[in-house]
N, C-alpha and C positions, 0 to 999 in steps of 0.2 A: 502491499500499500505505499509506504515511502515514496518509491521510484512511478507512481503513479502520476502524477503533477511533470515531473523529467521524460515522461515519455509522453504525455500528452504534447507538451510544448516541442518536442523533437519531432512529431508527426504533424503538428504545424506548419513546422518550417520545411520540413519535407516537403509538404505542397505547394506551398510558395513559387518554387518554377515550373508546375504543372497550370499555371496561370499563365504561363507564356505558351503552350502549345495547340500544337494547333491540332483536329479531331476533326475525320471526314469516316464516310462510308467508301469502302472502295466498289468495283464493278458488282462482286462477289456478296454486296451488302456487311460486309465483316467493319465492324468500327475500327481504327485506325489512329494510332498517337504520333506526332512527332513534332519534332523544334523544326522543320523545315513546311514548307506550304507543301499541299497536297499535290500529286501528278497532276503532268496536262491531262484534260481532256475532262478534269472531275466536274461534274455538274453544280452550279453555285449550289442548287437543293439541299447537296449530298455533303456540302462543308458544313458542321454541326458548331465548330467552334475557331474561333482563331485570336491570335493574341491581341492584345486593343490597340497595338501601335501599327498594327498590319490595316492595309486600305480594302475596303470593298470592293467589290467589280472580279476581274476573273483572274484565277490564280494564273492562269494557261501563260506560257510565252508561245507568240505569233510569229512564223517566221514574217519577217518584213513585208510588209505591201501586201499579206493576205489580208488583212480585213481594209484596208484603203480599195481594196482593187474590187471587193464582194461592193460595198459602199459604193463606188464608182459604176459599177456594173446597175447594184436593183436603184440608184437614179437616175440613169437614162433608162432603163427598163419603164421608170414610173413615170416619164415626160410624154406627154399624149403629142402625134402630129399635130403640125397646125397645120391648117387648109392651106393649100397653096395659094399665093398674091396673085395677081390679075398682069400688075406693074411687074417691069424688069427693076426697078429701083426698089423693089419692096424687096424680091428674090433676094438681091443682092444683101440688104439688110438683114434679110433674115438668114443669112451666111455668116453674117458679122457677128450676129447675135449667136447663134451655135458657138462659132469658133470663141467669144469670148467666155460663154457659160463654159467649154471643154478647159479653156486655161483655168480658172475659176475653178473648176471641179478638180484640176489637175494638181494645185495649189493645196487648194482642201487635203487631199488625199497624201500631197507630201507631208503638209502637217501634221494630219493623223501618225504619217507613218513614223515622222520624228520622235510624237509623244508617245507611240508605245514601244519604241527604240531606247527614251526614258525612263518609263515606267519596268521594262522588263532587266537595263543596267542597275538600275534601284534595287529591285527584289533579289538579283544575283550577289549582286554584294552584299546585300544584309546578310544573304543565305551564305554566303564566305565568311564574312563575319562572326555566324553562330556558329561554324565549322571549324575555326580557329579560335574560338574564345577558350576551350576546353571545357565547355560542358557535356556533357553524356549526354548524348543525341540517343532515342529511344525509337522504337517501332514496336505494333503489336504482331506478333506471328500467326501461324494459320492457326492455332490452338487458343488463342484470343491472349495469350499471354505477353506483356509488356518485354521485349529484349533489346540489350544497350548493343549499337553498332560496332562493330568491332573495328582493328587500326584498318584492316585491306576495306572495311565499307566504306568508312572515314574518309579516307586515303581517295576512294575512288566518287563518295559522290563531292569529296574537296575539286577535285579534276575535273568534274562536270560543271560547275560552281566558275573555275576559270576559265571553261571554256566558254560558257554559256556571257560571261563578261568579255572577252574575248570579240565575241561575232557581236554583241548589243551595246558597248561601251564607245562607241567610235567617236 
């Protein structure tokens, strides 16, 4: 009984780092825990908990230009064709307007692409800092048990984070 308050305090202190954990359901419906964000392609609805300083939004890293080109294609298909003008100068004006719109869309795509790169870069740098911090990183295995990453797994994750930084932080 004399040790009960000490054990309670120890349990509370051990629970503090768990607040900075990610928690999500994988494709098999198994709940996963980690100091790193969920893997690419994890739906937002399956992310059950994120660290307080983590941004909301997709956790996945998109290839540069993927989101921008998809947005441009959607915008282009949404534009309804306008009726042909009867005057020749109206047709020239229409072409100029279309070219101006295309340039504006291209500039917006480049801006979105740059923003996506900045976000990806920041996430990769944060992951690398976590990996190099000395904090022990855990994951949940197939049996639902919490296991720590060994040195090889930690080195692999560190190499992956460095690779992402090299590709996204230009």
